[in-house]
C-alpha positions as CSV (number, residue, x, y, z in Angstrom):
1,M,0.0,0.0,0.0
2,L,1.4,3.4,-1.1
3,L,0.4,5.2,2.2
4,Q,2.1,2.5,4.3
5,R,5.3,2.8,2.3
6,Y,5.2,6.5,2.6
7,V,4.8,6.5,6.4
8,I,7.3,3.7,7.0
9,R,9.9,5.5,4.8
10,E,9.4,8.7,6.8
11,W,9.6,6.8,10.1
12,V,12.8,4.9,9.1
13,V,14.5,8.1,7.9
14,N,13.7,9.9,11.2
15,F,14.7,6.8,13.2
16,L,18.1,6.5,11.5
17,L,18.8,10.3,11.7
18,T,17.9,10.5,15.4
19,S,19.9,7.4,16.2
20,G,22.9,8.7,14.3
21,I,22.8,12.1,16.0
22,L,22.4,10.5,19.5
23,L,25.2,8.0,18.9
24,V,27.6,10.8,17.7
25,I,26.8,12.9,20.8
26,I,27.3,10.0,23.2
27,L,30.6,9.0,21.5
28,F,31.9,12.5,21.8
29,I,30.8,13.2,25.3
30,F,31.3,9.8,26.9
31,P,35.1,9.8,26.8
32,L,35.2,13.0,28.9
33,F,33.5,11.3,31.8
34,Q,34.4,7.6,31.3
35,F,37.9,7.5,30.0
36,Q,39.3,9.8,32.6
37,K,39.3,6.7,34.9
38,Y,41.7,4.9,32.5
39,L,45.4,5.4,32.7
40,A,47.7,5.9,29.7
41,L,44.9,7.7,27.9
42,D,45.8,8.6,24.4
43,E,44.2,8.9,20.9
44,K,45.1,5.4,19.9
45,F,43.5,4.0,23.1
46,I,40.3,6.0,22.5
47,L,40.0,4.9,18.9
48,K,40.4,1.2,20.0
49,V,37.8,1.5,22.8
50,L,35.1,3.6,21.2
51,P,33.7,1.0,18.8
52,Y,32.9,-1.2,21.8
53,F,30.7,1.5,23.3
54,I,28.4,1.5,20.2
55,P,26.4,-1.6,21.1
56,I,26.2,-0.5,24.8
57,S,24.9,2.9,23.7
58,L,22.4,1.4,21.2
59,V,20.4,-0.2,24.0
60,Y,19.5,3.3,25.3
61,I,19.4,5.0,21.9
62,I,17.0,2.7,20.2
63,P,14.0,3.2,22.5
64,L,14.5,7.0,22.5
65,S,14.8,7.1,18.7
66,V,11.7,5.0,18.4
67,L,9.8,7.3,20.6
68,L,11.1,10.5,18.9
69,S,10.5,9.1,15.4
70,S,6.9,8.1,16.2
71,V,6.1,11.5,17.7
72,F,7.8,13.4,14.8
73,V,6.2,11.5,12.0
74,F,2.6,11.2,13.3
75,G,2.8,14.7,14.8
76,R,3.5,16.0,11.3
77,L,0.8,13.9,9.7
78,S,-1.7,15.2,12.3
79,E,-0.5,18.8,12.0
80,D,-0.8,18.8,8.2
81,N,-4.2,17.1,8.4
82,E,-2.9,14.1,6.4
83,L,-4.4,11.7,9.0
84,L,-7.8,13.3,8.6
85,A,-7.5,12.8,4.8
86,I,-6.4,9.2,5.3
87,K,-9.4,8.5,7.6
88,S,-11.7,10.2,5.1
89,S,-10.6,7.9,2.4
90,G,-11.7,4.9,4.5
91,V,-8.2,3.8,5.6
92,S,-7.9,3.1,9.3
93,I,-5.0,4.6,11.4
94,M,-4.3,1.1,12.7
95,R,-3.5,-0.1,9.2
96,I,-1.0,2.8,8.8
97,M,0.6,2.0,12.2
98,R,0.9,-1.8,11.6
99,P,4.2,-1.8,9.7
100,I,5.9,0.4,12.4
101,F,4.8,-2.1,15.0
102,Y,6.4,-4.9,13.0
103,L,9.6,-2.8,12.7
104,T,9.7,-2.1,16.4
105,M,9.2,-5.8,17.1
106,A,12.3,-6.5,15.1
107,L,14.2,-3.8,17.0
108,S,13.1,-5.4,20.3
109,I,14.6,-8.7,19.2
110,S,17.8,-6.9,18.2
111,V,18.0,-5.2,21.6
112,I,17.8,-8.5,23.4
113,L,20.5,-10.0,21.2
114,I,22.7,-7.0,21.9
115,N,22.1,-7.5,25.6
116,L,22.7,-11.2,25.7
117,H,25.7,-11.4,23.4
118,L,27.3,-8.1,22.2
119,I,27.4,-6.2,25.4
120,P,29.2,-8.8,27.5
121,F,31.7,-9.2,24.7
122,C,32.2,-5.4,24.4
123,H,32.6,-5.0,28.2
124,S,35.2,-7.8,28.2
125,Q,37.2,-6.3,25.3
126,T,37.0,-2.8,26.8
127,R,38.4,-4.1,30.1
128,Q,41.2,-6.0,28.4
129,L,42.2,-2.9,26.4
130,A,42.3,-0.8,29.5
131,I,44.5,-3.3,31.4
132,S,46.8,-3.6,28.4
133,A,47.1,0.2,28.3
134,F,48.0,0.3,32.0
135,K,50.5,-2.6,31.5
136,N,52.2,-0.8,28.6
137,R,52.3,2.4,30.7
138,I,54.2,0.5,33.4
139,F,56.5,-1.5,31.2
140,T,57.5,1.4,28.9
141,D,61.0,2.5,29.6
142,S,61.4,6.0,30.9
143,G,64.7,7.8,31.5
144,S,63.1,10.6,33.5
145,G,60.9,10.8,36.5
146,D,57.2,10.3,36.3
147,E,54.1,9.3,38.3
148,I,51.4,6.7,38.1
149,K,47.9,7.5,39.5
150,L,46.2,4.8,41.5
151,P,42.7,4.6,43.0
152,Q,43.8,5.7,46.4
153,G,47.3,7.1,45.9
154,K,50.3,7.6,43.5
155,I,53.6,6.1,42.6
156,Y,56.6,8.4,41.9
157,Y,59.9,7.2,40.4
158,T,63.0,8.7,38.8
159,S,63.4,6.2,36.0
160,S,62.1,2.8,34.8
161,N,63.3,-0.1,32.7
162,K,60.9,-3.0,31.8
163,G,58.9,-2.7,35.0
164,V,61.8,-2.0,37.3
165,F,61.6,1.4,38.9
166,D,64.4,3.3,40.6
167,S,63.9,5.6,43.7
168,V,60.3,4.6,44.2
169,R,57.9,6.5,46.4
170,V,54.4,5.2,47.0
171,V,51.8,7.3,48.8
172,K,48.4,6.1,49.9
173,F,45.4,8.3,50.9
174,D,42.1,7.6,52.6
175,Q,39.0,7.0,50.5
176,A,38.1,10.7,50.5
177,K,41.8,11.5,49.5
178,E,41.9,14.0,52.3
179,E,44.5,12.4,54.6
180,L,47.8,10.7,53.9
181,L,47.7,7.2,55.4
182,E,51.0,5.6,54.3
183,E,54.2,6.4,52.4
184,L,56.7,3.9,51.1
185,S,60.2,4.9,50.0
186,A,62.4,2.3,48.3
187,K,65.7,2.2,46.4
188,Q,64.1,0.0,43.8
189,G,60.8,-1.6,42.9
190,K,59.6,-4.2,40.4
191,F,56.1,-4.7,39.1
192,E,54.3,-8.1,38.6
193,I,50.8,-8.2,37.1
194,D,47.8,-10.5,37.6
195,E,45.9,-9.4,34.5
196,E,42.9,-11.7,35.3
197,N,42.1,-9.9,38.5
198,A,43.7,-6.6,37.7
199,I,46.0,-6.8,40.8
200,F,49.5,-5.3,40.6
201,S,52.3,-6.4,43.0
202,L,55.2,-4.0,43.6
203,H,58.2,-5.7,45.0
204,L,60.3,-3.1,46.9
205,N,63.9,-3.3,48.2
206,K,65.3,-1.4,51.2
207,V,62.0,0.2,52.2
208,Y,61.2,3.0,54.6
209,I,57.6,2.9,55.6
210,T,55.9,5.9,57.2
211,R,52.3,5.3,58.5
212,W,50.1,8.1,59.8
213,E,47.9,7.0,62.7
214,K,45.4,8.8,64.9
215,D,46.9,10.1,68.1
216,K,44.5,9.6,70.9
217,R,46.1,12.3,73.0
218,T,46.1,15.2,70.7
219,T,43.4,16.9,68.6
220,H,43.4,19.9,66.2
221,L,40.7,22.0,64.6
222,I,39.6,21.1,61.0
223,N,36.6,22.9,59.5
224,K,35.5,24.1,63.0
225,Q,35.5,20.5,64.3
226,W,38.0,18.9,66.6
227,K,39.6,15.8,65.1
228,K,42.4,13.4,66.1
229,R,45.8,14.4,64.8
230,N,47.6,12.0,62.4
231,V,51.0,11.1,63.8
232,P,53.7,9.5,61.6
233,H,55.4,6.2,62.6
234,L,58.6,5.1,60.7
235,V,59.4,1.5,60.0
236,K,62.4,0.1,58.1
237,S,62.4,-3.1,56.0
238,D,64.8,-4.8,53.7
239,G,62.0,-6.0,51.4
240,L,58.3,-5.6,51.0
241,V,55.6,-6.7,48.5
242,H,53.0,-3.9,48.0
243,T,49.8,-5.2,46.5
244,I,47.7,-2.7,44.5
245,D,44.1,-3.6,43.4
246,V,43.5,-1.4,40.4
247,S,40.3,-3.2,39.2
248,S,38.2,-0.1,40.0
249,L,40.1,1.8,37.3
250,F,39.0,-0.6,34.6
251,V,35.3,-0.2,33.8
252,P,33.7,-2.6,33.7
253,S,35.2,-4.4,36.7
254,R,35.5,-8.2,36.7
255,K,32.5,-8.3,39.1
256,N,30.3,-6.2,36.9
257,L,27.3,-8.4,36.0
258,S,26.8,-6.6,32.6
259,A,30.2,-8.0,31.5
260,L,29.2,-11.6,32.1
261,T,27.6,-13.9,29.6
262,E,24.4,-15.9,30.3
263,R,26.5,-19.0,31.1
264,Q,28.7,-17.0,33.5
265,L,25.7,-15.6,35.3
266,N,24.2,-19.1,35.7
267,E,27.6,-20.2,37.1
268,M,27.5,-17.3,39.6
269,I,24.0,-18.3,40.7
270,E,25.2,-21.8,41.4
271,Q,28.4,-20.5,43.1
272,H,26.4,-18.2,45.4
273,K,23.4,-20.5,46.0
274,N,24.0,-20.2,49.8
275,N,23.9,-16.4,49.6
276,P,20.2,-15.5,48.8
277,A,20.9,-11.7,48.5
278,K,23.6,-12.2,45.9
279,T,21.6,-14.8,44.0
280,K,18.6,-12.5,43.9
281,Q,20.7,-9.6,42.5
282,I,22.0,-11.9,39.7
283,I,18.5,-13.2,38.9
284,L,17.2,-9.6,38.7
285,H,20.0,-8.7,36.3
286,K,19.3,-11.7,34.1
287,N,15.6,-10.8,33.9
288,Q,16.4,-7.1,33.2
289,R,18.3,-8.2,30.1
290,Y,15.0,-9.6,28.7
291,S,12.7,-6.9,30.1
292,V,14.4,-4.0,28.2
293,C,13.7,-5.8,24.9
294,L,10.0,-4.6,25.0
295,T,11.0,-1.0,25.4
296,P,11.0,-0.1,21.6
297,L,7.6,-1.7,21.1
298,I,6.1,0.0,24.1
299,F,7.5,3.4,23.1
300,A,6.1,3.0,19.6
301,F,2.7,2.4,21.1
302,I,3.2,5.6,23.2
303,G,4.9,7.8,20.6
304,I,2.3,7.4,17.9
305,P,-0.7,8.6,20.0
306,L,1.4,11.3,21.6
307,G,2.4,12.6,18.1
308,I,-1.2,12.7,17.0
309,L,-2.3,14.5,20.2
310,V,0.6,17.1,20.4
311,R,0.1,18.4,16.8
312,K,1.3,22.0,16.9
313,G,5.0,22.4,17.6
314,S,5.3,18.6,17.7
315,K,9.0,18.4,17.4
316,I,9.9,20.6,20.3
317,A,7.1,19.2,22.4
318,G,7.9,15.7,21.3
319,I,11.5,16.0,22.4
320,G,10.5,17.3,25.8
321,I,7.8,14.6,26.3
322,S,10.2,11.9,25.2
323,I,12.9,12.9,27.6
324,L,10.4,13.2,30.4
325,L,9.0,9.7,29.7
326,L,12.4,8.1,29.5
327,F,14.5,9.8,32.2
328,V,11.7,10.9,34.6
329,G,9.4,8.0,34.1
330,Y,10.6,4.7,32.6
331,Y,14.2,4.4,33.8
332,P,13.5,5.6,37.4
333,L,10.7,3.0,37.5
334,M,13.2,0.4,36.4
335,M,15.6,1.4,39.2
336,L,12.8,1.5,41.7
337,G,11.6,-2.0,40.7
338,H,15.2,-3.2,41.0
339,L,15.5,-1.8,44.6
340,L,12.1,-3.3,45.6
341,G,13.2,-6.7,44.2
342,V,16.5,-6.6,46.0
343,H,14.8,-5.7,49.3
344,N,12.1,-8.4,48.9
345,V,9.3,-5.9,48.7
346,L,8.2,-7.3,45.4
347,P,8.7,-10.7,43.7
348,V,11.5,-10.7,41.2
349,F,9.3,-11.0,38.1
350,I,7.1,-8.0,39.0
351,A,10.0,-5.9,40.2
352,V,11.8,-6.4,36.9
353,W,8.8,-5.9,34.7
354,I,7.0,-3.1,36.7
355,A,8.2,-0.3,34.3
356,N,7.0,-2.3,31.2
357,I,3.7,-3.1,32.9
358,I,2.9,0.5,33.8
359,F,4.1,2.0,30.5
360,G,2.4,-0.8,28.5
361,L,-0.9,0.0,30.2
362,L,-0.3,3.7,29.4
363,S,0.4,2.9,25.8
364,L,-2.7,0.8,25.4
365,G,-4.8,3.5,27.0
366,L,-3.4,6.1,24.6
367,L,-4.0,3.9,21.6
368,Y,-7.6,3.2,22.7
369,F,-8.2,6.9,23.1
370,I,-6.8,7.7,19.6
371,L,-8.6,4.9,17.8
372,Y,-12.0,4.9,19.5
373,K,-12.6,7.9,21.6
374,R,-11.1,10.8,19.7
375,N,-13.1,12.4,17.0
């Protein structure tokens, strides 16, 4: 049917254009916030990592693009009175909408495939690239002094050769990075790496250890509050192995459920079967991978009636409504459902699907109003 081809062409063009713009924005902005956690950040590293963020971004981009495209296309058809002409010719709106529903069903299937297969792979590759970058940073020879940033401290050295550092100084801060807890000074240090767990061991020779501990007898004023004074204690040692857990630098971490395949999640459930809280969290995550697959279909059901109802200024209003629906409605409901499931307030199935249930009912109500109640 000519009208169906016309509407579906307009919808696909809008969908691809919106998805492309959103993807470019995410890929330009994301490194500013995400990659600052990575060490040895350079252009080559960014170019290697960025492609793996495309599938991760698509899970969020596809639903928003479906919603915006539906609002834009049907808002314009309504504003130009084309829908009225279509109805006058004896063609039902449902017949025009049907191809879009088929398309969004295909998109829903693609989202679940991305969630189950592509995203775990991309997380795994991103992590390996980040660890490799950190490894290269450490084992690259340097004839001059430099520093290595750590989650809760820094390593300073005068020179390095294949992971062996001269005149090493390690400083460790508290979690808030406000107070110095420990300082290690050594003539020489050598790195060993456990890449699987992202743990680095620094073997130090002829070490002077300074630890700052709270003195129970003395206090001093900080920000108008009296706090215990940190007092240094010096210890000397011929050798010391300083272990550094840098897994928090590499997103995703090895324990991140999003980075695990379906088989690995099942293994974790079996492994933690005596820990109901941990098991429930894994089961919730498994179900969420499937629940998000319905988002494109639900948002098509919502976007089409909204576009028809908004009419004038549909693009500006459509963008505003779409953002509100996603980031003030749908995703907060998903997070709320997750929390309610974790704390046993709701059964797992209802907790995971609560956002889809509420928005599904909303979409059906809007469709019913457009098809049968609106003149």
